[in-house]
C-alpha positions in Angstrom: 18.3 38.9 8.8 21.2 37.8 6.6 19.2 38.4 3.3 18.2 42.0 4.5 21.8 42.7 5.4 23.5 41.4 2.2 20.9 43.5 0.1 21.8 46.5 2.1 25.5 45.9 1.7 25.6 45.3 -2.0 25.8 48.8 -3.1 29.1 49.2 -1.1 30.8 46.1 -2.8 32.4 44.7 0.3 35.1 42.2 -0.5 33.0 39.4 1.3 30.1 38.7 3.9 31.8 36.7 6.7 30.0 34.0 8.6 26.4 35.2 7.9 24.9 32.2 9.7 25.5 29.4 12.0 27.3 26.4 10.3 24.3 24.0 10.6 22.2 26.1 8.3 23.5 25.0 5.0 20.3 25.2 3.1 19.7 28.8 4.3 23.3 29.5 3.2 22.6 28.1 -0.3 19.4 30.3 -0.4 21.4 33.4 0.7 24.2 32.8 -2.0 21.4 32.8 -4.8 20.2 36.3 -3.8 23.6 38.2 -3.6 26.6 38.9 -5.7 28.7 39.5 -2.5 30.9 36.5 -2.0 30.2 34.4 1.1 33.0 33.7 3.5 32.6 30.8 5.9 34.3 28.3 8.1 36.1 29.5 11.2 33.9 27.0 13.1 34.5 24.0 10.7 37.5 21.8 11.3 38.2 19.3 8.6 38.1 19.1 4.9 35.2 16.7 5.4 33.4 19.6 7.3 33.8 21.9 4.5 33.0 19.6 1.6 29.2 19.7 1.9 29.4 23.6 1.7 31.6 23.4 -1.4 29.5 20.6 -3.1 26.4 22.8 -2.3 28.1 25.9 -3.9 27.3 27.7 -0.7 30.6 29.5 -0.1 33.1 31.4 -2.1 35.8 32.0 0.5 36.8 29.3 3.2 38.0 30.4 6.5 39.6 27.5 8.6 41.6 28.5 11.6 44.9 26.7 11.7 44.7 26.3 15.6 41.4 24.4 15.5 41.3 22.9 12.0 44.1 20.2 12.1 47.1 22.8 11.7 49.3 23.1 8.6 48.5 19.7 7.0 44.8 19.7 7.2 44.5 23.3 6.3 46.6 22.7 3.1 44.2 19.9 2.3 41.3 22.3 2.9 42.8 24.7 0.5 43.5 22.1 -2.2 39.8 20.9 -1.8 38.5 24.6 -2.1 40.7 25.0 -5.1 39.0 22.2 -7.0 35.6 24.0 -6.4 37.0 27.5 -7.5 37.0 28.8 -3.9 39.4 31.1 -2.3 41.2 31.0 1.3 41.1 33.5 3.9 42.6 31.9 7.0 40.9 32.8 10.2 43.5 33.7 13.0 42.5 35.4 16.2 45.1 33.6 18.3 48.7 34.1 19.1 51.9 34.6 17.1 52.6 31.0 16.4 49.1 30.6 14.8 49.6 33.8 12.7 53.1 32.6 11.6 51.8 29.3 10.6 48.8 30.9 8.7 51.2 33.2 6.8 53.4 30.2 5.8 50.4 28.2 4.5 49.1 31.3 2.7 52.4 31.7 1.0 52.0 28.0 -0.4 48.3 28.4 -1.4 47.5 29.3 -5.0 44.0 30.2 -4.0 44.9 32.5 -1.0 42.9 35.7 -0.9 43.7 37.4 2.5 44.9 36.7 6.0 43.1 37.6 9.2 45.0 39.0 12.1 44.3 39.9 15.6 47.1 42.5 15.8 45.7 45.7 17.4 42.2 44.3 17.9 39.8 45.2 20.8 40.1 41.8 22.5 43.7 41.9 22.9 43.3 43.9 26.2 46.7 44.6 28.0 48.8 42.4 25.8 49.3 42.3 22.0 50.5 38.9 20.4 53.8 40.4 19.4 54.6 40.9 23.1 55.6 37.2 23.1 58.1 37.6 20.4 62.0 38.4 20.4 61.3 39.7 16.8 57.9 41.6 16.9 58.9 43.4 13.6 58.2 40.1 11.8 54.4 41.0 11.6 54.7 44.7 10.7 51.9 45.6 8.3 53.0 47.9 5.5 50.2 49.0 3.0 48.2 46.2 4.0 50.8 43.5 3.6 53.0 41.3 5.8 56.3 40.1 4.5 56.9 36.4 4.6 59.2 35.7 7.6 62.8 34.9 6.7 63.7 33.2 9.9 63.8 29.3 10.1 60.8 27.3 10.8 57.7 29.4 11.1 59.9 32.6 11.3 59.0 33.9 14.7 61.3 33.7 17.8 59.3 33.3 21.0 60.4 35.2 24.1 60.2 32.3 26.4 60.8 34.5 29.6 57.8 36.6 28.7 55.6 33.4 28.2 56.7 32.0 31.5 55.9 35.3 33.3 52.4 35.3 31.6 51.8 31.8 32.7 52.2 32.9 36.3 49.6 35.6 35.9 47.3 33.4 33.9 43.7 33.3 34.8 41.0 31.1 33.5 39.8 32.5 30.1 36.5 32.2 28.6 35.1 33.9 25.6 33.9 37.4 26.3 30.3 38.3 26.2 29.8 41.5 24.3 26.6 43.4 24.4 24.9 46.2 22.6 24.1 49.5 24.2 20.6 48.2 25.1 22.1 45.1 26.9 21.3 42.6 24.3 24.0 40.0 23.8 26.1 40.5 20.6 27.7 37.4 19.1 31.3 37.9 18.3 
C-alpha cells in the first residue's frame, strides 16, 4: 500500500513520509524511494548506527528518526547523526516519551548540523490524563512558539524534575502496555 499512498500524497508536497514499512523490508523501501520525490523518514525502531547503516548505504532513507530513549542515548544518537551526515541524510529525532527524553533530544538537535525537525508528544492523544510537562518544575521550558522551542538555558538538559510529582505518580503506577488502536470497523490500526 505504501507505493499507492506516496503517489496519492505527492501533489500535497509533505515534508516527509514517515515509517512507510516495517524495518525488515529494506529492499521494498529502496523500491519505494525510487518512485517518489517525497523524502522518506525512517528509524524509530532502529537502535544503533549499525542498524541505520544498511539503509543509508542502500540510499533508502532521507531522514533518520532515532529515539534517544531507545537508541543508545545522547552519545549513540550523535554518532547516528554524524553517520547520516556523511550520506547527506537529515535527522528528525523521534520522541514520544517523557520530559527528560525530549530535553535530551533538543540538546542533541542543537549540536547536530543535519537536524531537520524535532518530534514531541506534547498535547498528543496518548497522554491521557497527564502531560509530560506535569513532571516539571519549569514546564515553560517546552513552550512552542511559531513552531519552535527555545534551547533550554538551565544547567544539564535544562529541565527541573518535580520529584514529588514523580513519586506520587509512582504510587498510582499501573502496568502499561502499548495501546491497541482500532479503526471504526474494528480493524487494528498500528500506531
